[in-house]
N, CA, C and O atoms as CSV, one atom per row, in Angstrom:
chain,resi,resn,atom,element,x,y,z
A,1,MET,N,N,17.370,-55.436,-113.069
A,1,MET,CA,C,17.125,-56.021,-111.772
A,1,MET,C,C,15.635,-56.035,-111.460
A,1,MET,O,O,15.110,-57.009,-110.922
A,2,ALA,N,N,14.946,-54.918,-111.813
A,2,ALA,CA,C,13.491,-54.854,-111.633
A,2,ALA,C,C,12.940,-53.739,-112.522
A,2,ALA,O,O,13.649,-52.794,-112.869
A,3,ALA,N,N,11.673,-53.868,-112.880
A,3,ALA,CA,C,11.044,-52.834,-113.702
A,3,ALA,C,C,9.538,-52.877,-113.513
A,3,ALA,O,O,8.951,-53.936,-113.290
A,4,ILE,N,N,8.933,-51.718,-113.606
A,4,ILE,CA,C,7.475,-51.572,-113.712
A,4,ILE,C,C,7.249,-50.552,-114.814
A,4,ILE,O,O,8.200,-49.942,-115.303
A,5,ASP,N,N,6.026,-50.367,-115.199
A,5,ASP,CA,C,5.725,-49.400,-116.238
A,5,ASP,C,C,6.206,-48.017,-115.805
A,5,ASP,O,O,5.674,-47.437,-114.859
A,6,GLY,N,N,7.205,-47.495,-116.494
A,6,GLY,CA,C,7.687,-46.148,-116.220
A,6,GLY,C,C,8.963,-46.058,-115.412
A,6,GLY,O,O,9.574,-44.990,-115.364
A,7,PHE,N,N,9.395,-47.148,-114.769
A,7,PHE,CA,C,10.578,-47.103,-113.906
A,7,PHE,C,C,11.383,-48.382,-114.021
A,7,PHE,O,O,10.832,-49.460,-114.242
A,8,VAL,N,N,12.698,-48.251,-113.867
A,8,VAL,CA,C,13.578,-49.413,-113.796
A,8,VAL,C,C,14.486,-49.256,-112.580
A,8,VAL,O,O,14.746,-48.143,-112.121
A,9,ALA,N,N,14.960,-50.384,-112.070
A,9,ALA,CA,C,15.948,-50.396,-110.997
A,9,ALA,C,C,17.126,-51.234,-111.464
A,9,ALA,O,O,16.957,-52.343,-111.970
A,10,ILE,N,N,18.319,-50.688,-111.285
A,10,ILE,CA,C,19.543,-51.393,-111.661
A,10,ILE,C,C,20.543,-51.286,-110.523
A,10,ILE,O,O,20.394,-50.454,-109.628
A,11,ARG,N,N,21.555,-52.128,-110.565
A,11,ARG,CA,C,22.642,-52.043,-109.596
A,11,ARG,C,C,23.629,-50.972,-110.059
A,11,ARG,O,O,23.963,-50.885,-111.241
A,12,ASP,N,N,24.089,-50.159,-109.106
A,12,ASP,CA,C,25.058,-49.118,-109.430
A,12,ASP,C,C,26.389,-49.775,-109.805
A,12,ASP,O,O,26.817,-50.722,-109.146
A,13,ILE,N,N,27.044,-49.277,-110.858
A,13,ILE,CA,C,28.317,-49.864,-111.284
A,13,ILE,C,C,29.483,-49.416,-110.403
A,13,ILE,O,O,30.582,-49.962,-110.504
A,14,ASN,N,N,29.251,-48.429,-109.544
A,14,ASN,CA,C,30.269,-47.953,-108.613
A,14,ASN,C,C,29.639,-47.884,-107.217
A,14,ASN,O,O,29.437,-46.795,-106.680
A,15,PRO,N,N,29.328,-49.052,-106.629
A,15,PRO,CA,C,28.550,-49.060,-105.380
A,15,PRO,C,C,29.258,-48.361,-104.219
A,15,PRO,O,O,30.468,-48.477,-104.025
A,16,GLN,N,N,28.442,-47.633,-103.462
A,16,GLN,CA,C,28.919,-46.929,-102.277
A,16,GLN,C,C,28.419,-47.584,-100.993
A,16,GLN,O,O,28.584,-47.035,-99.903
A,17,ALA,N,N,27.812,-48.749,-101.125
A,17,ALA,CA,C,27.290,-49.527,-99.994
A,17,ALA,C,C,27.193,-50.977,-100.466
A,17,ALA,O,O,27.231,-51.237,-101.668
A,18,PRO,N,N,27.068,-51.928,-99.527
A,18,PRO,CA,C,26.925,-53.332,-99.939
A,18,PRO,C,C,25.780,-53.557,-100.926
A,18,PRO,O,O,25.899,-54.378,-101.836
A,19,VAL,N,N,24.669,-52.833,-100.752
A,19,VAL,CA,C,23.587,-52.828,-101.736
A,19,VAL,C,C,23.440,-51.380,-102.199
A,19,VAL,O,O,23.170,-50.486,-101.396
A,20,HIS,N,N,23.621,-51.161,-103.493
A,20,HIS,CA,C,23.492,-49.809,-104.052
A,20,HIS,C,C,22.749,-49.935,-105.371
A,20,HIS,O,O,23.295,-50.401,-106.371
A,21,LEU,N,N,21.495,-49.512,-105.350
A,21,LEU,CA,C,20.622,-49.594,-106.515
A,21,LEU,C,C,20.304,-48.193,-107.016
A,21,LEU,O,O,20.355,-47.222,-106.261
A,22,LEU,N,N,19.981,-48.105,-108.282
A,22,LEU,CA,C,19.500,-46.860,-108.868
A,22,LEU,C,C,18.086,-47.095,-109.372
A,22,LEU,O,O,17.834,-48.067,-110.085
A,23,VAL,N,N,17.169,-46.220,-109.011
A,23,VAL,CA,C,15.798,-46.272,-109.521
A,23,VAL,C,C,15.644,-45.078,-110.452
A,23,VAL,O,O,15.864,-43.928,-110.073
A,24,ILE,N,N,15.255,-45.395,-111.696
A,24,ILE,CA,C,15.315,-44.416,-112.778
A,24,ILE,C,C,13.969,-44.357,-113.508
A,24,ILE,O,O,13.442,-45.394,-113.909
A,25,PRO,N,N,13.410,-43.158,-113.683
A,25,PRO,CA,C,12.210,-43.062,-114.520
A,25,PRO,C,C,12.601,-43.263,-115.985
A,25,PRO,O,O,13.679,-42.849,-116.409
A,26,GLU,N,N,11.726,-43.895,-116.745
A,26,GLU,CA,C,12.021,-44.153,-118.151
A,26,GLU,C,C,12.009,-42.883,-118.991
A,26,GLU,O,O,12.820,-42.740,-119.906
A,27,HIS,N,N,11.094,-41.954,-118.692
A,27,HIS,CA,C,11.116,-40.720,-119.483
A,27,HIS,C,C,12.056,-39.716,-118.835
A,27,HIS,O,O,12.241,-39.705,-117.618
A,28,HIS,N,N,12.640,-38.881,-119.669
A,28,HIS,CA,C,13.686,-37.975,-119.200
A,28,HIS,C,C,13.125,-36.831,-118.363
A,28,HIS,O,O,12.251,-36.078,-118.794
A,29,ILE,N,N,13.655,-36.731,-117.164
A,29,ILE,CA,C,13.487,-35.574,-116.291
A,29,ILE,C,C,14.896,-35.273,-115.800
A,29,ILE,O,O,15.535,-36.142,-115.208
A,30,ALA,N,N,15.388,-34.076,-116.030
A,30,ALA,CA,C,16.793,-33.769,-115.765
A,30,ALA,C,C,17.158,-33.816,-114.286
A,30,ALA,O,O,18.239,-34.286,-113.930
A,31,SER,N,N,16.273,-33.337,-113.426
A,31,SER,CA,C,16.626,-33.164,-112.020
A,31,SER,C,C,15.369,-33.205,-111.158
A,31,SER,O,O,14.253,-33.057,-111.655
A,32,PHE,N,N,15.568,-33.405,-109.880
A,32,PHE,CA,C,14.458,-33.356,-108.931
A,32,PHE,C,C,13.778,-31.982,-108.972
A,32,PHE,O,O,12.601,-31.861,-108.634
A,33,HIS,N,N,14.517,-30.951,-109.386
A,33,HIS,CA,C,13.913,-29.622,-109.558
A,33,HIS,C,C,12.718,-29.678,-110.509
A,33,HIS,O,O,11.812,-28.849,-110.429
A,34,ASP,N,N,12.724,-30.656,-111.401
A,34,ASP,CA,C,11.698,-30.765,-112.440
A,34,ASP,C,C,10.662,-31.838,-112.133
A,34,ASP,O,O,9.987,-32.313,-113.046
A,35,ILE,N,N,10.521,-32.228,-110.876
A,35,ILE,CA,C,9.634,-33.320,-110.479
A,35,ILE,C,C,8.179,-33.067,-110.895
A,35,ILE,O,O,7.414,-34.018,-111.058
A,36,ALA,N,N,7.796,-31.817,-111.068
A,36,ALA,CA,C,6.424,-31.498,-111.495
A,36,ALA,C,C,6.117,-32.034,-112.889
A,36,ALA,O,O,4.955,-32.076,-113.293
A,37,GLU,N,N,7.148,-32.443,-113.628
A,37,GLU,CA,C,6.939,-33.025,-114.952
A,37,GLU,C,C,6.351,-34.438,-114.882
A,37,GLU,O,O,5.862,-34.952,-115.888
A,38,PHE,N,N,6.394,-35.067,-113.710
A,38,PHE,CA,C,5.743,-36.365,-113.553
A,38,PHE,C,C,4.246,-36.200,-113.780
A,38,PHE,O,O,3.658,-35.187,-113.401
A,39,SER,N,N,3.644,-37.191,-114.396
A,39,SER,CA,C,2.195,-37.167,-114.551
A,39,SER,C,C,1.539,-37.458,-113.205
A,39,SER,O,O,2.194,-37.920,-112.271
A,40,GLU,N,N,0.244,-37.184,-113.117
A,40,GLU,CA,C,-0.474,-37.389,-111.865
A,40,GLU,C,C,-0.330,-38.832,-111.391
A,40,GLU,O,O,-0.590,-39.771,-112.143
A,41,GLY,N,N,0.083,-38.997,-110.148
A,41,GLY,CA,C,0.230,-40.323,-109.546
A,41,GLY,C,C,1.562,-40.993,-109.810
A,41,GLY,O,O,1.889,-41.993,-109.172
A,42,GLU,N,N,2.342,-40.452,-110.750
A,42,GLU,CA,C,3.619,-41.081,-111.092
A,42,GLU,C,C,4.613,-41.002,-109.932
A,42,GLU,O,O,5.396,-41.928,-109.720
A,43,ASP,N,N,4.584,-39.903,-109.185
A,43,ASP,CA,C,5.482,-39.773,-108.039
A,43,ASP,C,C,5.176,-40.832,-106.975
A,43,ASP,O,O,6.097,-41.397,-106.384
A,44,LYS,N,N,3.916,-41.098,-106.733
A,44,LYS,CA,C,3.530,-42.139,-105.757
A,44,LYS,C,C,3.965,-43.524,-106.240
A,44,LYS,O,O,4.471,-44.325,-105.454
A,45,ARG,N,N,3.771,-43.803,-107.521
A,45,ARG,CA,C,4.195,-45.101,-108.064
A,45,ARG,C,C,5.705,-45.273,-107.932
A,45,ARG,O,O,6.187,-46.371,-107.652
A,46,MET,N,N,6.451,-44.185,-108.133
A,46,MET,CA,C,7.893,-44.231,-107.997
A,46,MET,C,C,8.292,-44.557,-106.559
A,46,MET,O,O,9.159,-45.400,-106.332
A,47,LEU,N,N,7.672,-43.900,-105.603
A,47,LEU,CA,C,7.990,-44.169,-104.194
A,47,LEU,C,C,7.617,-45.600,-103.812
A,47,LEU,O,O,8.364,-46.265,-103.094
A,48,ASP,N,N,6.484,-46.068,-104.281
A,48,ASP,CA,C,6.091,-47.459,-104.017
A,48,ASP,C,C,7.096,-48.428,-104.627
A,48,ASP,O,O,7.423,-49.448,-104.020
A,49,PHE,N,N,7.588,-48.116,-105.830
A,49,PHE,CA,C,8.565,-48.980,-106.495
A,49,PHE,C,C,9.880,-49.004,-105.730
A,49,PHE,O,O,10.491,-50.063,-105.590
A,50,ILE,N,N,10.323,-47.857,-105.234
A,50,ILE,CA,C,11.547,-47.813,-104.428
A,50,ILE,C,C,11.401,-48.720,-103.213
A,50,ILE,O,O,12.302,-49.506,-102.918
A,51,ALA,N,N,10.284,-48.623,-102.508
A,51,ALA,CA,C,10.056,-49.473,-101.329
A,51,ALA,C,C,10.018,-50.950,-101.715
A,51,ALA,O,O,10.552,-51.792,-100.993
A,52,ASP,N,N,9.391,-51.268,-102.846
A,52,ASP,CA,C,9.309,-52.653,-103.313
A,52,ASP,C,C,10.691,-53.195,-103.663
A,52,ASP,O,O,11.025,-54.321,-103.296
A,53,VAL,N,N,11.488,-52.411,-104.363
A,53,VAL,CA,C,12.837,-52.838,-104.742
A,53,VAL,C,C,13.685,-53.084,-103.495
A,53,VAL,O,O,14.411,-54.076,-103.422
A,54,ALA,N,N,13.595,-52.194,-102.525
A,54,ALA,CA,C,14.349,-52.385,-101.273
A,54,ALA,C,C,13.913,-53.662,-100.573
A,54,ALA,O,O,14.754,-54.409,-100.073
A,55,ALA,N,N,12.621,-53.924,-100.529
A,55,ALA,CA,C,12.111,-55.144,-99.894
A,55,ALA,C,C,12.589,-56.390,-100.635
A,55,ALA,O,O,12.958,-57.382,-100.005
A,56,ARG,N,N,12.584,-56.346,-101.972
A,56,ARG,CA,C,13.074,-57.487,-102.763
A,56,ARG,C,C,14.530,-57.812,-102.454
A,56,ARG,O,O,14.952,-58.966,-102.527
A,57,GLU,N,N,15.291,-56.772,-102.108
A,57,GLU,CA,C,16.699,-56.959,-101.762
A,57,GLU,C,C,16.884,-57.355,-100.300
A,57,GLU,O,O,18.010,-57.552,-99.844
A,58,GLY,N,N,15.781,-57.472,-99.568
A,58,GLY,CA,C,15.857,-57.861,-98.161
A,58,GLY,C,C,16.273,-56.731,-97.236
A,58,GLY,O,O,16.721,-56.973,-96.116
A,59,LEU,N,N,16.127,-55.502,-97.701
A,59,LEU,CA,C,16.536,-54.353,-96.889
A,59,LEU,C,C,15.401,-53.904,-95.979
A,59,LEU,O,O,14.293,-53.634,-96.441
A,60,ASN,N,N,15.684,-53.828,-94.692
A,60,ASN,CA,C,14.749,-53.235,-93.741
A,60,ASN,C,C,15.162,-51.808,-93.417
A,60,ASN,O,O,14.318,-50.934,-93.220
A,61,ASP,N,N,16.458,-51.586,-93.363
A,61,ASP,CA,C,17.024,-50.270,-93.084
A,61,ASP,C,C,17.847,-49.859,-94.296
A,61,ASP,O,O,18.733,-50.595,-94.730
A,62,TYR,N,N,17.552,-48.683,-94.841
A,62,TYR,CA,C,18.266,-48.237,-96.033
A,62,TYR,C,C,18.092,-46.734,-96.194
A,62,TYR,O,O,17.244,-46.115,-95.552
A,63,ARG,N,N,18.908,-46.167,-97.060
A,63,ARG,CA,C,18.815,-44.748,-97.387
A,63,ARG,C,C,18.310,-44.605,-98.817
A,63,ARG,O,O,18.618,-45.421,-99.686
A,64,VAL,N,N,17.536,-43.563,-99.041
A,64,VAL,CA,C,17.130,-43.168,-100.386
A,64,VAL,C,C,17.675,-41.758,-100.578
A,64,VAL,O,O,17.344,-40.844,-99.823
A,65,VAL,N,N,18.521,-41.592,-101.604
A,65,VAL,CA,C,19.227,-40.333,-101.802
A,65,VAL,C,C,18.994,-39.833,-103.221
A,65,VAL,O,O,19.032,-40.606,-104.177
A,66,VAL,N,N,18.754,-38.532,-103.346
A,66,VAL,CA,C,18.690,-37.856,-104.638
A,66,VAL,C,C,19.659,-36.680,-104.578
A,66,VAL,O,O,19.531,-35.803,-103.724
A,67,ASN,N,N,20.619,-36.669,-105.482
A,67,ASN,CA,C,21.515,-35.517,-105.602
A,67,ASN,C,C,20.850,-34.526,-106.557
A,67,ASN,O,O,20.537,-34.864,-107.699
A,68,VAL,N,N,20.642,-33.303,-106.077
A,68,VAL,CA,C,19.895,-32.305,-106.847
A,68,VAL,C,C,20.832,-31.156,-107.216
A,68,VAL,O,O,21.123,-30.289,-106.392
A,69,GLY,N,N,21.292,-31.160,-108.445
A,69,GLY,CA,C,22.180,-30.109,-108.941
A,69,GLY,C,C,23.644,-30.456,-108.778
A,69,GLY,O,O,24.024,-31.246,-107.913
A,70,ALA,N,N,24.455,-29.850,-109.626
A,70,ALA,CA,C,25.892,-30.128,-109.633
A,70,ALA,C,C,26.541,-29.830,-108.282
A,70,ALA,O,O,27.445,-30.549,-107.856
A,71,GLY,N,N,26.087,-28.779,-107.611
A,71,GLY,CA,C,26.655,-28.416,-106.322
A,71,GLY,C,C,26.392,-29.442,-105.231
A,71,GLY,O,O,27.068,-29.448,-104.202
A,72,ALA,N,N,25.416,-30.307,-105.452
A,72,ALA,CA,C,25.087,-31.360,-104.486
A,72,ALA,C,C,25.630,-32.716,-104.942
A,72,ALA,O,O,25.352,-33.736,-104.311
A,73,GLY,N,N,26.392,-32.735,-106.022
A,73,GLY,CA,C,26.998,-33.980,-106.471
A,73,GLY,C,C,26.277,-34.671,-107.614
A,73,GLY,O,O,26.647,-35.788,-107.975
A,74,GLN,N,N,25.250,-34.041,-108.203
A,74,GLN,CA,C,24.580,-34.668,-109.334
A,74,GLN,C,C,25.507,-34.619,-110.539
A,74,GLN,O,O,25.891,-33.542,-110.993
A,75,THR,N,N,25.865,-35.796,-111.056
A,75,THR,CA,C,26.753,-35.879,-112.214
A,75,THR,C,C,26.035,-36.414,-113.446
A,75,THR,O,O,26.498,-36.208,-114.568
A,76,VAL,N,N,24.918,-37.092,-113.254
A,76,VAL,CA,C,24.098,-37.599,-114.352
A,76,VAL,C,C,22.797,-36.805,-114.326
A,76,VAL,O,O,22.044,-36.872,-113.355
A,77,PHE,N,N,22.538,-36.063,-115.379
A,77,PHE,CA,C,21.364,-35.202,-115.389
A,77,PHE,C,C,20.173,-35.888,-116.042
A,77,PHE,O,O,19.615,-35.438,-117.043
A,78,HIS,N,N,19.824,-36.987,-115.426
A,78,HIS,CA,C,18.579,-37.727,-115.649
A,78,HIS,C,C,18.176,-38.171,-114.244
A,78,HIS,O,O,18.897,-38.931,-113.598
A,79,LEU,N,N,17.048,-37.704,-113.784
A,79,LEU,CA,C,16.612,-37.959,-112.413
A,79,LEU,C,C,16.742,-39.424,-112.049
A,79,LEU,O,O,16.337,-40.295,-112.819
A,80,HIS,N,N,17.302,-39.704,-110.882
A,80,HIS,CA,C,17.402,-41.070,-110.374
A,80,HIS,C,C,17.585,-41.027,-108.862
A,80,HIS,O,O,18.062,-40.040,-108.301
A,81,TRP,N,N,17.192,-42.124,-108.218
A,81,TRP,CA,C,17.289,-42.257,-106.771
A,81,TRP,C,C,18.285,-43.353,-106.459
A,81,TRP,O,O,18.273,-44.411,-107.087
A,82,HIS,N,N,19.148,-43.099,-105.489
A,82,HIS,CA,C,20.069,-44.108,-104.984
A,82,HIS,C,C,19.397,-44.797,-103.796
A,82,HIS,O,O,18.906,-44.127,-102.887
A,83,VAL,N,N,19.375,-46.107,-103.799
A,83,VAL,CA,C,18.901,-46.899,-102.664
A,83,VAL,C,C,20.119,-47.608,-102.118
A,83,VAL,O,O,20.706,-48.455,-102.792
A,84,LEU,N,N,20.508,-47.261,-100.883
A,84,LEU,CA,C,21.719,-47.794,-100.283
A,84,LEU,C,C,21.391,-48.532,-98.999
A,84,LEU,O,O,20.650,-48.030,-98.153
A,85,GLY,N,N,21.944,-49.724,-98.859
A,85,GLY,CA,C,21.687,-50.493,-97.639
A,85,GLY,C,C,22.644,-51.671,-97.525
A,85,GLY,O,O,23.623,-51.788,-98.263
A,86,GLY,N,N,22.323,-52.534,-96.575
A,86,GLY,CA,C,23.114,-53.729,-96.393
A,86,GLY,C,C,24.338,-53.544,-95.534
A,86,GLY,O,O,25.402,-54.083,-95.837
A,87,GLY,N,N,24.201,-52.792,-94.471
A,87,GLY,CA,C,25.336,-52.642,-93.567
A,87,GLY,C,C,25.834,-51.222,-93.419
A,87,GLY,O,O,26.997,-51.004,-93.081
A,88,LEU,N,N,24.973,-50.256,-93.666
A,88,LEU,CA,C,25.363,-48.865,-93.435
A,88,LEU,C,C,25.522,-48.636,-91.948
A,88,LEU,O,O,24.810,-49.227,-91.136
A,89,SER,N,N,26.444,-47.789,-91.604
A,89,SER,CA,C,26.602,-47.473,-90.184
A,89,SER,C,C,26.834,-45.983,-90.031
A,89,SER,O,O,27.368,-45.325,-90.924
A,90,GLY,N,N,26.434,-45.476,-88.912
A,90,GLY,CA,C,26.678,-44.080,-88.599
A,90,GLY,C,C,25.759,-43.117,-89.332
A,90,GLY,O,O,24.861,-43.506,-90.079
A,91,ARG,N,N,26.025,-41.864,-89.085
A,91,ARG,CA,C,25.233,-40.796,-89.697
A,91,ARG,C,C,25.743,-40.500,-91.095
A,91,ARG,O,O,26.903,-40.743,-91.428
A,92,MET,N,N,24.854,-39.978,-91.886
A,92,MET,CA,C,25.245,-39.528,-93.207
A,92,MET,C,C,25.817,-38.125,-93.064
A,92,MET,O,O,25.191,-37.259,-92.452
A,93,THR,N,N,26.996,-37.895,-93.623
A,93,THR,CA,C,27.617,-36.574,-93.496
A,93,THR,C,C,27.702,-35.884,-94.819
A,93,THR,O,O,28.198,-34.761,-94.899
């Protein structure tokens, strides 16, 4: 769906919202616990890419979610961000 050097964005195969994207770093980082493994400036580029991908999808209001650890629902142990939008309502529980 979109890519820049170091990151890709794809559509989730099991969407939990009308728009559900995954933003994934190309090099392996198991969890957000290991975010320090990013090289200098890579975290900023990732955040900029998430915002760009959301804008490309026409999202003004959206959620960015990271599940950190099995107890929080992380089932894929390769760091990734969920971008959810397109008609979310209510609070996140």
